[in-house]
C-alpha positions as CSV (number, residue, x, y, z in Angstrom):
1,M,-39.9,16.7,-3.0
2,R,-37.0,16.5,-0.6
3,V,-37.9,16.1,3.0
4,V,-35.5,17.7,5.5
5,P,-34.8,15.3,8.3
6,A,-35.1,16.3,11.9
7,L,-31.8,17.9,12.8
8,P,-30.2,16.0,15.6
9,G,-28.5,17.9,18.5
10,E,-24.7,18.0,19.0
11,F,-23.5,14.5,19.8
12,T,-22.4,14.0,23.4
13,P,-20.9,10.6,24.0
14,P,-21.6,8.9,27.3
15,A,-18.9,8.5,29.9
16,R,-17.1,5.2,29.2
17,L,-14.1,3.3,30.6
18,L,-12.8,1.5,27.6
19,L,-11.5,-1.9,28.8
20,G,-12.3,-3.9,25.7
21,P,-10.2,-5.1,22.8
22,G,-9.9,-1.6,21.4
23,P,-10.2,1.3,21.1
24,S,-8.5,2.3,24.4
25,D,-8.8,5.4,26.4
26,V,-7.1,8.5,24.9
27,H,-5.1,11.0,26.8
28,P,-6.5,14.6,26.9
29,R,-3.3,15.8,25.2
30,V,-4.0,13.6,22.2
31,L,-7.6,14.9,22.0
32,R,-6.3,18.5,22.2
33,A,-3.9,17.7,19.3
34,M,-6.8,16.7,17.1
35,S,-8.6,20.0,17.7
36,V,-5.9,22.4,16.5
37,P,-6.3,24.1,13.1
38,L,-5.5,22.2,9.9
39,V,-2.6,22.9,7.5
40,G,-2.3,21.4,4.1
41,H,-0.9,17.9,3.7
42,L,2.0,19.3,1.7
43,D,2.5,22.4,3.9
44,P,6.2,22.6,5.0
45,A,5.1,22.6,8.6
46,F,3.2,19.3,8.0
47,V,6.1,17.9,6.1
48,T,8.4,18.6,9.1
49,M,5.8,16.9,11.4
50,M,5.8,13.9,9.1
51,E,9.5,13.4,9.8
52,E,8.9,13.7,13.5
53,V,6.2,11.0,13.3
54,K,8.5,8.7,11.3
55,A,11.3,9.1,13.9
56,L,9.0,8.4,16.8
57,L,7.6,5.3,15.0
58,R,11.2,4.0,14.5
59,F,11.6,4.4,18.2
60,V,8.6,2.3,19.2
61,F,9.3,-0.3,16.5
62,A,12.9,-0.5,17.5
63,T,14.1,-0.1,13.9
64,G,16.3,1.9,11.7
65,N,14.1,1.3,8.7
66,D,13.8,4.5,6.7
67,L,10.4,3.4,5.3
68,T,8.5,3.6,8.6
69,F,5.3,5.6,8.4
70,P,1.6,5.6,9.2
71,I,-0.6,4.2,6.5
72,S,-3.9,6.2,6.1
73,G,-6.4,3.6,7.4
74,T,-6.9,1.3,10.4
75,G,-4.8,-1.7,11.4
76,S,-6.5,-3.9,8.8
77,A,-5.3,-1.4,6.1
78,G,-1.8,-2.0,7.4
79,M,-2.3,-5.8,7.0
80,E,-3.6,-5.4,3.5
81,A,-0.9,-3.0,2.5
82,C,1.9,-5.3,3.6
83,L,0.5,-8.4,2.0
84,V,-0.4,-6.8,-1.4
85,N,3.1,-5.4,-1.7
86,L,5.1,-8.4,-0.6
87,V,3.3,-11.3,-2.3
88,E,2.1,-12.0,-5.9
89,P,-0.1,-14.6,-7.6
90,G,1.3,-18.1,-7.1
91,D,3.6,-17.2,-4.2
92,E,3.7,-19.6,-1.3
93,V,3.0,-17.9,2.0
94,V,3.3,-19.6,5.4
95,V,0.7,-18.0,7.7
96,G,0.0,-18.8,11.3
97,V,-3.7,-19.3,12.0
98,N,-4.7,-19.5,15.7
99,G,-7.4,-16.7,15.9
100,V,-9.4,-14.2,14.0
101,F,-6.5,-12.1,12.7
102,G,-4.4,-15.0,11.4
103,T,-7.5,-16.2,9.6
104,R,-7.9,-12.7,8.1
105,M,-4.3,-12.7,6.9
106,A,-4.9,-16.0,5.2
107,D,-8.0,-14.5,3.5
108,V,-6.1,-11.5,2.2
109,I,-3.3,-13.8,0.9
110,E,-5.9,-15.8,-1.0
111,R,-7.3,-12.5,-2.5
112,T,-3.9,-11.6,-3.8
113,G,-3.8,-14.9,-5.8
114,A,-1.0,-16.2,-3.6
115,C,-1.1,-19.7,-2.0
116,P,-1.5,-19.6,1.8
117,V,0.1,-22.5,3.6
118,R,-1.8,-22.5,6.9
119,V,-0.1,-23.5,10.1
120,E,-2.8,-23.9,12.7
121,A,-3.0,-24.1,16.4
122,P,-6.1,-24.2,18.7
123,W,-7.4,-20.7,19.5
124,G,-5.6,-19.4,22.6
125,R,-2.4,-21.4,21.9
126,V,0.7,-20.2,19.9
127,I,2.3,-21.5,16.8
128,R,5.4,-23.6,17.5
129,P,8.7,-23.1,15.6
130,E,8.7,-26.7,14.6
131,Q,5.4,-26.2,12.9
132,I,6.8,-23.2,10.9
133,E,9.9,-25.2,9.9
134,A,7.8,-28.2,8.7
135,A,5.6,-25.9,6.6
136,L,8.6,-24.2,5.1
137,R,10.2,-27.6,4.2
138,N,7.0,-28.6,2.4
139,C,7.1,-25.4,0.3
140,R,9.0,-25.3,-3.0
141,H,9.9,-21.6,-2.9
142,P,8.3,-19.9,0.2
143,K,8.0,-16.2,-0.3
144,L,6.9,-15.0,3.1
145,V,6.1,-16.2,6.7
146,A,3.4,-14.2,8.5
147,L,2.4,-14.3,12.2
148,V,0.3,-12.3,14.5
149,H,2.4,-11.2,17.5
150,A,-0.6,-10.4,19.8
151,E,-3.8,-12.3,18.8
152,T,-6.5,-9.9,20.0
153,S,-9.2,-12.5,19.7
154,T,-7.6,-14.9,22.1
155,G,-5.1,-13.1,24.3
156,A,-2.2,-15.3,23.0
157,W,1.3,-13.8,22.8
158,Q,3.2,-15.3,19.9
159,P,7.0,-15.4,20.0
160,L,8.5,-14.1,16.7
161,A,12.3,-14.3,16.7
162,D,12.7,-18.1,16.0
163,A,10.0,-17.9,13.3
164,A,11.8,-15.0,11.6
165,R,15.1,-16.9,11.7
166,L,13.5,-19.9,10.1
167,A,11.9,-17.8,7.4
168,H,15.3,-16.3,6.5
169,D,17.0,-19.8,6.6
170,H,14.5,-20.8,3.8
171,G,14.9,-17.6,1.8
172,A,11.6,-16.1,2.8
173,L,10.6,-12.7,4.2
174,F,9.0,-12.4,7.7
175,L,5.9,-10.3,8.4
176,A,4.5,-9.5,11.8
177,D,1.1,-8.2,12.8
178,C,1.8,-5.9,15.7
179,V,-1.6,-4.2,15.9
180,T,-2.1,-5.0,19.6
181,S,1.5,-5.4,20.8
182,L,3.1,-2.1,19.7
183,G,3.7,0.1,22.7
184,G,2.5,-2.5,25.2
185,V,5.2,-5.3,25.0
186,P,8.6,-5.3,23.3
187,V,8.5,-5.2,19.5
188,E,12.1,-5.5,18.2
189,I,12.0,-5.2,14.5
190,D,15.7,-5.1,13.8
191,A,16.9,-7.4,16.6
192,W,14.4,-10.1,15.7
193,G,15.0,-9.9,12.0
194,I,11.4,-8.8,11.0
195,D,11.3,-7.6,7.4
196,A,7.9,-5.8,7.6
197,A,5.3,-5.1,10.3
198,Y,2.2,-3.2,10.8
199,S,0.2,-1.9,13.7
200,G,-2.8,0.2,14.6
201,T,-3.2,3.4,16.6
202,Q,-6.1,2.6,18.8
203,K,-4.6,-0.2,21.0
204,C,-1.5,0.4,23.2
205,L,-0.6,3.7,21.5
206,S,-3.9,5.1,22.8
207,C,-4.7,7.2,19.8
208,P,-8.1,7.1,18.0
209,P,-8.4,4.5,15.3
210,G,-7.5,5.6,11.8
211,L,-3.8,5.1,11.1
212,A,-1.8,2.0,10.6
213,P,1.9,2.4,11.5
214,A,4.0,0.2,9.3
215,T,7.7,-0.5,8.7
216,F,9.4,-2.0,5.7
217,G,13.0,-3.2,5.9
218,P,15.4,-3.0,2.9
219,R,14.8,-6.6,1.8
220,A,11.0,-6.2,2.0
221,F,11.1,-2.9,0.1
222,E,13.3,-4.4,-2.6
223,V,10.9,-7.3,-3.0
224,A,8.0,-4.8,-3.4
225,K,10.0,-2.8,-6.0
226,S,11.1,-5.8,-8.0
227,R,7.7,-7.5,-8.4
228,R,6.7,-9.3,-11.6
229,T,3.2,-7.9,-11.5
230,R,1.8,-4.5,-10.4
231,V,0.6,-4.2,-6.9
232,Q,-3.2,-4.9,-7.1
233,S,-4.0,-1.8,-4.9
234,W,-3.1,1.6,-6.1
235,Y,-3.8,3.2,-2.8
236,F,-1.6,0.8,-0.8
237,D,1.3,0.6,-3.4
238,V,4.3,1.2,-1.1
239,G,6.4,2.4,-4.1
240,L,3.9,5.3,-4.5
241,L,3.5,5.9,-0.7
242,A,7.3,6.0,-0.3
243,R,7.5,8.9,-2.7
244,Y,5.0,10.8,-0.6
245,W,6.6,9.9,2.8
246,G,10.1,10.1,1.4
247,E,12.2,13.0,0.3
248,E,10.3,13.6,-3.0
249,R,6.9,14.5,-1.3
250,V,5.1,13.5,-4.5
251,Y,1.3,14.0,-4.0
252,H,-0.4,10.6,-3.4
253,H,-3.5,11.3,-1.3
254,T,-4.7,13.8,1.2
255,A,-3.4,12.5,4.5
256,P,-5.7,12.5,7.5
257,I,-4.0,15.6,9.0
258,S,-5.7,15.7,12.4
259,M,-5.0,11.9,12.9
260,N,-1.3,12.5,12.3
261,Y,-1.4,15.3,14.8
262,A,-2.9,12.9,17.3
263,L,-0.4,10.1,16.5
264,R,2.5,12.5,17.0
265,E,1.2,13.4,20.5
266,A,0.4,9.8,21.4
267,L,4.0,8.8,20.4
268,R,5.4,11.7,22.4
269,L,3.6,10.4,25.5
270,V,5.1,6.9,24.9
271,A,8.6,8.4,24.6
272,E,8.1,10.5,27.7
273,E,7.1,7.5,29.8
274,G,9.8,5.3,28.3
275,L,9.3,1.9,26.7
276,E,10.6,-0.2,29.5
277,A,8.4,1.7,32.1
278,R,5.4,1.3,29.8
279,F,6.0,-2.4,29.4
280,A,6.4,-2.8,33.1
281,R,3.1,-0.9,33.7
282,H,1.3,-3.2,31.4
283,R,2.8,-6.3,33.1
284,R,2.0,-5.0,36.6
285,N,-1.7,-4.3,35.8
286,H,-2.1,-7.6,34.1
287,T,-0.7,-9.4,37.1
288,A,-3.1,-7.6,39.5
289,L,-6.1,-8.2,37.2
290,A,-5.2,-11.9,36.9
291,A,-4.9,-12.2,40.7
292,G,-8.3,-10.6,41.1
293,L,-9.9,-12.9,38.5
294,V,-8.6,-16.0,40.3
295,A,-10.1,-14.7,43.5
296,L,-13.4,-14.5,41.6
297,G,-13.1,-18.1,40.5
298,L,-12.3,-17.1,36.9
299,E,-9.6,-18.4,34.6
300,L,-7.6,-16.9,31.7
301,A,-8.3,-18.7,28.4
302,A,-4.9,-18.2,26.7
303,E,-2.1,-20.7,27.0
304,E,-0.1,-20.3,30.2
305,G,3.3,-18.7,29.6
306,H,2.0,-17.0,26.4
307,R,-0.6,-14.6,27.9
308,L,-0.7,-11.0,26.7
309,P,-0.6,-8.4,29.4
310,M,-2.8,-5.9,27.5
311,L,-5.5,-8.3,26.3
312,N,-6.9,-10.7,28.8
313,A,-9.3,-13.4,27.5
314,V,-11.3,-14.6,30.5
315,A,-13.2,-17.9,30.4
316,V,-16.9,-17.5,31.1
317,P,-18.0,-19.9,33.9
318,D,-20.8,-22.4,33.3
319,G,-24.2,-21.0,34.0
320,V,-23.2,-17.4,33.5
321,D,-24.7,-15.4,30.6
322,E,-21.7,-13.8,28.9
323,A,-23.6,-11.1,27.1
324,R,-25.7,-10.2,30.1
325,V,-22.6,-9.6,32.2
326,R,-21.1,-7.3,29.6
327,T,-24.4,-5.4,29.3
328,R,-24.5,-5.0,33.1
329,L,-21.0,-3.6,33.2
330,L,-21.7,-1.1,30.5
331,G,-25.1,0.0,31.7
332,E,-24.5,0.1,35.5
333,H,-20.8,1.0,35.6
334,G,-20.0,2.5,32.2
335,I,-17.3,-0.1,31.6
336,E,-16.8,-1.6,28.2
337,I,-15.3,-5.1,27.9
338,G,-15.4,-7.3,24.8
339,G,-17.0,-10.6,24.0
340,G,-15.5,-13.5,22.2
341,L,-15.2,-14.0,18.4
342,G,-15.4,-17.1,16.2
343,P,-15.3,-20.3,18.2
344,M,-14.8,-18.2,21.4
345,K,-18.1,-16.3,20.9
346,G,-20.1,-16.6,24.1
347,R,-17.2,-18.4,25.9
348,V,-14.9,-15.5,26.9
349,W,-14.8,-11.9,27.9
350,R,-11.9,-9.9,26.5
351,I,-10.6,-7.3,29.0
352,G,-8.2,-4.8,27.5
353,L,-5.6,-3.0,29.6
354,M,-4.0,-1.1,26.7
355,G,-2.0,2.1,26.9
356,E,-4.0,4.8,28.8
357,S,-6.5,2.1,29.8
358,S,-3.8,0.2,31.7
359,R,-4.3,1.8,35.1
360,G,-4.5,0.3,38.6
361,T,-7.7,2.3,39.3
362,H,-9.2,0.7,36.1
363,V,-8.2,-2.8,37.2
364,L,-9.9,-2.3,40.6
365,A,-13.0,-0.8,38.9
366,V,-13.5,-3.7,36.5
367,L,-12.9,-6.3,39.3
368,A,-15.5,-4.6,41.5
369,A,-18.0,-4.5,38.7
370,L,-17.4,-8.1,37.8
371,E,-17.9,-9.2,41.4
372,Q,-21.3,-7.5,41.4
373,A,-22.3,-8.9,38.0
374,L,-21.2,-12.5,39.0
375,R,-23.2,-12.3,42.2
376,A,-26.2,-11.2,40.2
377,E,-25.7,-14.3,38.0
378,G,-25.9,-16.5,41.1
379,R,-22.1,-17.1,41.5
380,R,-20.8,-17.4,45.0
381,V,-18.0,-14.8,45.5
382,V,-16.4,-13.5,48.6
383,P,-17.1,-9.7,48.8
384,G,-13.8,-7.7,48.4
385,E,-11.6,-10.7,47.9
386,A,-10.8,-9.8,44.3
387,L,-9.9,-6.3,45.1
388,A,-7.7,-7.5,48.0
389,A,-5.9,-9.9,45.7
390,A,-5.2,-7.1,43.2
391,Q,-4.1,-4.6,45.8
392,A,-1.7,-7.2,47.2
393,V,0.0,-7.3,43.9
394,Y,0.4,-3.5,43.8
395,A,1.6,-3.5,47.4
396,A,4.3,-6.0,46.6
397,V,5.8,-3.8,43.8
């Protein structure tokens, strides 16, 4: 006998200010875009919209690559799609490992049967060009160099241009993880010589999670087409995807139609604001947050000079319960911030100021909430000092 479960009511999410490592807040225009009626994924109107999405993605990636499109899946799908297409069993792949997502790339590389050559740095620090060069010199035939541009687990901002040049000097391709960086800091695919890159929609593009913008340059696409072995994933085979997203429009899968509507609108918002203005907004709010954190006696955990403006890893002071502070912020203020991962678990808070979440009012709100939470933890803080420090930054602009 089949028992009918109690029917739950319509889901109403609680009010939240999303200041964690993602997702970020979403503009009402993007939410409205998701609510419009569906058309078929091969409908001429949808095909036209696909071309608009591709053009807008080329704009934010700063590339002329024809093969620039959103992969149906989250940012991790973009990672997997790039790696399974570009490397084969036995290939040597130099991969930077200084956080969760460099570690994940190395894992995916191993699963392809390729040989990851790990270049490591302490979590919170960046990989140096001389480390990349030494690893390349120790390879017989390096196929690919892969680095995370914005390491979400640590707040470290990795330079890419020198590493891409070194990869090319040694006959290798260069792949960049831009999941957290795209739309928040400059990403210059063509100018930096990046052969392939992937991102996610839920960070600085401020779209719900579900798509992975990706771009493949001519060299990368040629490597994918001239493989010795078949791509191990049918779903992520870029040769098949290119036939759907290209001129042929050959059926591959049913694209997430509403998510593409949402991405188009999110990208329109980015273009309306302008990339330079958007980057400046992220820098300004990061600077104000950092000033307020210092006034609270807190320190940023990432390497000085390489700190992301959109993801701030904050060292938890001795004697403070990291999880209890996050619980207090969520329960009493409706503010979500993230905890640490891996070796940083329990040691940092991760405060995201991404896209729509990067607002001066949000900076002041999280600083005020942190002040109360730290006082409840027994920390001595001067009332209002953090807010005054942040407001001084805004007044100076």
